[in-house]
Structure formats: structure tokens, C-alpha cells
N, C-alpha and C positions, 0 to 999 in steps of 0.2 A: 551632700547636705551637712551642715555643721551641727554638732550635738547641741541640744538645748537643755537647760536645767529642768529637772523633773517638775511636773505639774503639781500644784498643791491639791488637786483633786484626784491624785493617784491613790487608789485604794487596793490593798492587798488582802488576800485570805490565804496565808501560807501554812496554816495549821493542819490542812487536810493532806491526804495521801496523794502522791503523784506517781507517774509511771515512767521515770526517766533513768532507772538504774542501768548501768552499763554504757550509757552514751558518753560518759566522760572519758572512756578509753579509746574513742574514735580518733583517727589521725586527722590532722588539719584539713587534708583534702576531702576526707569523708564527712567532716563536720558541715560542709557546704550542703544545705538542704535543698530538696526539690519542693517547690511550693505549688499546690494546686488551688487555684483562685476562682471562685464561683461568683457569677453576677447576681444581681437582684431581680425581682419579679418583672420590672418594667423596662429594662434596658439590657442589651446584649453585651458581650465581652468587648466589643469594639467601641462602646460609648466612651466619651471623653473622660468621664470619671473613672471607669475601669482601667483605661489605658494609663492614666496618670498614676493611679494607685499601684498598678502592676509594676510600673517602672520604679516607683519609690520603694516598694517592698522588696523588689528584686535586688536593688542596690544596697539597701540597709541590711538585708539578711545575707548578703553575699550568696544568693541562691544560684545553684548550678543551672536551674531553669525555673521560670514561673509559667506554669501551664494554665492558661485561661481558655475557656471553652463556652459554647452556647448549649443550653438545654434544648431538646428537640422542638419544644413549642415555639421557640423564638429564633431558631437557626434558619439560615438562608433567607433572611428578610421577613420571615413569618411574624405575625403579631397576634397570635391566638391568646386567649385567656390562660394564664398559668394554672396548671393543675395543683392539687394539694401537694405539699412538700414531700410527703411520704412516697408519692408516685415518681419522684425524681431520684430517689436514693440509688436504685439499681444502675441507672445510666451514669450517675455521678461516681459510683463505686468502680465502674468499669474504666472510667477516665483515670481514676487514682491508680488502679492496678496496672494500667499501661505505663503510667509515669514511674511506678516502682520498678517495673520490668526494664525500663530504659535506663534507670539509674540505681542499680542494685547496691545496697549498702549505704546509700545516702539517707539521712533522716528525712522523714516526710512531714511537712507542715500543711495543714488544711486551713484555708481562709475563705471568707466569703462576705459579700455585702448583703445585708438585710436577709431576704429569703435564702440567698446562697449561703449565708452563715448558718442558718437553721438547718439546711440540708447537710452542710459540712459536719455539723455536730451529730446528725443522725448517722452519717457515714462513719464518723469517728467511733461510734459505739459498736461498730462491727468488729468482732474479734480478729478477723482475717486482715484488717487494714494495718494496724500497728502504727498509727500516726504518733509523732512525738509531741505535738501540741496543735491546738486549733485557735485561730484568730477570728473573732466575730466583729465585723465592722457594721455597727448599727443593727444589733440583734433585734428582731421584731418580737419582743416578749409579749406584747399585748395583741390579741387577735381582733378581728373585725367586730366581733360581738362583745369585746371587752374581757374575754377570758385570758387569764395569764397562762401562757404556753411554756411551762417549765419542765415538763416530763423528760424531755431529752437532756436538758442541762443537768438534771438530777441523776441521770444515768452515766454521765461522762466520768471517765477515770484518768484522763490525760490533762495536762496543764492547759488552761483555757484563758485567753486574753480577750477582754471586751473593750471596745472603743465606742463611746456613745456621745452624741451631742446632748448638751444639758436641756435643750428644748425639743427633744425628740418625743413626739406624742405616742410613738409605737413602743417606747420603752421608758416608762417613768422610772427615774433613778431609784426612788425609794422601794419600788417593787423589785427591781433588779437586785438591790442590796439585800432584800429579804431572801431572794432565791439564792444568791451567792453564799449566804450563811449556811444554807442547807446542802450545797453542792459537796460531793465527795472529793472532787479534784482540787488541786491547787488552782487558784484563779485570781485574776487581777483586773482592775478597771481603770481606764484612762478616760477622763471626761474632757470633751472639747467644749469649753465654756461658750455659751451662746449659739452652739451648733444645732442644726436641725437634723433630720433623719439621714441626710447626706453630708452632714458636717458643715453645711453652708452657714456662715456667720454674718449677721447683719452689719452694715457699714457703721451704724451708730455704736454698736458694741465694740467693733474693732477699734474705732476711734477712741472710745472711752478707756479701753484697755491698753492702748498704745501698741497694738500688734497688727499683724496682717493675717489673711487667710493662709498664706503659704507657711508662715511661722507656726501657726496653730497646728497645721497638719504635720509639719516637720516634727514638732514635739510629740505628736501621737505616734509617728513612725519610729522615732527614737525609743519611745516607751515599749513599742511592740518588739523592736530588735533586742532591747535589754531583757525583756521577758523570755523571748524565744531562746536566746543564747544561754540564759541561766537554766532554762529547762534542758537544753541540749547537754550542758555540762553536768546536770544533775545536782546543782547546788541550790 
């Protein structure tokens, strides 16, 4: 993918502490991260969306492996109602620990779509995990009852990247902006203009902006890569 110019809707919060000390001394081989990528509530890791983003992220981050998996409630073709995010943390953590054991010494990046990003943040708060950064694709900040679910975000101590569609009803950008200002960790936001919760952009918006869905997603991926590499280098 060709690099694209930074979005005018890129927003940074770099005045807060981060947890990347020492990573700048890693060899080029060990800089290649292992990425654990969690799906959203309604579709498994084999969905077209997950497969496409797994490929894009793996290439952009030069990942040694992108580990995608299915939570038990949806594995093996099951379609049960997803449990509360907190009930998925232990299973998710076990997946992460296995990935770390397979690639000792490599930086760990956690990423997820929607619910998967929320669980990833919960896992990242665990002291035994030691993730280098977390990438949230469509973070579901707003709960079903309208409650702003910011508790986990406020506990994070590692660099956190948000990618959000500007028309995502589950994450009003003004609400996210207020939460980001309160976060302890270094964090950044890339907005996909006209994008919904899965970043899908309407044809009229694409036409008016003179861009394509692929180009918009490519800009998001390049923003993620820039953020992750900066975190890995500790700069």
C-alpha cells in the first residue's frame, strides 16, 4: 500500500505518560511485533472485514504474525449472544500469553474491532501482559443504555490508537475527545470521514471527497503504523 498524507482529522494527545522505555534498543528483527487481533461482537475472525484488516495491519506493521481468533461464544459456527466483555478477558489473555510464548522478545500489539477492542483494552490493563500498544478499531464507547464506557480507557498506561468513523453512533467523537483528555496514556485518534461503525463510507460522500473506500482505509492503516512504530521506538 502506498503511503498517504496524514488526515486533517488526526488528533494527538502526547502530553501524557507512555510505557515504551527500552524498546528503542531492540534489534530490527525483534522490532517486528506480534499482533493479537480480536473480532467484534457479531462476526468471527473469518469474516471478510476481519480477514481484510488482518492482512492490511500485518503488512503495514511488518508483523511476525497476526493472531486472529474466535471467542468461545462464536467459535465453530456458533451464533450465541455475546457475553459481557469482562467475561471474555480470561480467554483473550490466554491467547495473548500463547502468542508471547511463541515469539519471546517480540513487542506485543493488541488490536480489536468494536467489542474486541474493548476487551483488548481490558487485557492490556493486566500487569502480566506487557503490551507495547493497543489499537482500537471502532471503539464502542457508548453502551446500549447510553452510558459512556470509559473506565477501562482511563486505566490504560500504554499507547492507545483509536480509529473511528465520523458517523459511528457507538462512539460520538465529542464524547471520545473528552475521554481522551482524561486518559493517562499517550493516545491518538484517526477519523475516517463519513465512515460508520465498520468504517463503511457512503457513495455520495466518497464522490464528493474524490476518494475511495480503499484509499480511506489505507490512510487509517498508515496512521496506525506510524503510531505503533513511534511507540516501539519510544519517541
